[in-house]
C-alpha positions, 0 to 999 in steps of 0.5 A, a space after each residue: 865983735 862976736 863971730 857967726 858960729 857954724 855948727 862945725 865950729 863948735 865942740 861936740 860937747 857945746 853942740 850937745 848943750 845947744 841941742 838940749 836947750 833947743 829941745 827942752 825949750 821948744 814949747 816955751 818951757 823954762 829951762 835952767 842949768 840944773 835941768 840941762 845937766 840932768 838931761 845930759 847926765 852931767 853935774 850942775 857944776 859942769 853944766 854951769 861951766 859950759 853955759 858960762 862959755 856959751 854965754 860969753 860966745 853970745 850963743 846963750 843968754 841967762 836971765 836974772 831968774 836963771 832961765 836959759 834962752 838961746 840967742 839969735 845966733 845960738 838958735 841958728 847954730 842949734 837949728 843947724 845941729 838939729 838939721 844934721 841930726 834929722 838928716 842922719 836919722 832919715 838916712 839911718 831909718 829909711 836907707 840903712 834900716 835902723 829902728 827909731 830908737 837906735 837911729 836916734 842914738 847913732 845920729 847923736 854920735 855922728 852929727 858932729 862929724 859930718 862936713 857941710 859938703 856931706 850935709 848938703 848931699 844928704 839933704 839932696 839925696 833925702 829929698 830936702 826934708 823939713 822935719 825929722 822922721 818923728 815929724 818935728 820941724 827942722 828949723 824955726 821958719 818951718 815951725 812957724 808955718 806948720 800947724 801946731 797940732 793937738 795933744 793926743 792925750 786930750 782927744 776924747 773917745 770917738 775922735 778920729 785923727 792923724 798922728 802929726 809929730 812925736 815931740 822932741 821930749 818923747 824922743 828921749 824915751 827909747 821904750 816909747 819910740 820902740 812901742 810907737 814904731 812897733 804899732 806903726 803910730 808914725 807921722 801920717 798914721 790914721 787913728 781912732 780913739 776908742 777910750 780915754 780915762 783920767 782915772 785909769 791914766 790911759 788912752 786906747 786907740 785903733 791904729 794901723 796895727 790894731 789897738 794900742 794903749 798909752 798913759 796920758 803922760 806919754 800921750 801928751 808928748 804925741 801931737 795929732 791933727 783932727 781927721 784926715 791930714 794933708 799928706 803933703 805935711 809928711 815927708 817920705 824918703 824914696 827907696 834908693 835905686 837898685 844898682 
């Protein structure tokens, strides 16, 4: 009988693989061993060996066409890892004061080290966030009851919208994260699309800190909600009380 896996039961490497598979397959994309290996910058052989272990443990299923899919237990474990990563990001950004890109990197280093006791305390201290700071749902249940949003890349000139989430794929681009943060294009920010051009491969918008221009590919990794969105969709961490 296969036992139930808690994130803390898994090696740091196993956690990295499960989290990578969760992120890469978040929008229904087909994911293979080679793709995960490239993402984690390891050889296909090394990735294959890890996935053989994860399949044997009942955390991952590999289809005949080589597609990798998280099992129910694997998804629960991956959600737990993502939740700890997200809590650490909220702490590092809202309390410690790190930038988005730096916080993501530091959270990746720390996520395997925190205990369930510390995780629960962080969750309480941070106000029980349902998303990471970039707006991505912490677990499958949350994802199912939140709006899907629309790609920023398909918004036409004149559209007014609210930045909803910066997808997990975009989180891999430290330069993009830094640009969005510098322009205050964060979840909950209102925007006005000024121009969109297929030929120039760009979209220009007015945001909280003036004009910003993005390529259509990066813009496809940013989801928006039309018009003014419900503020309750966007988590905010209260500043720590002065001592």
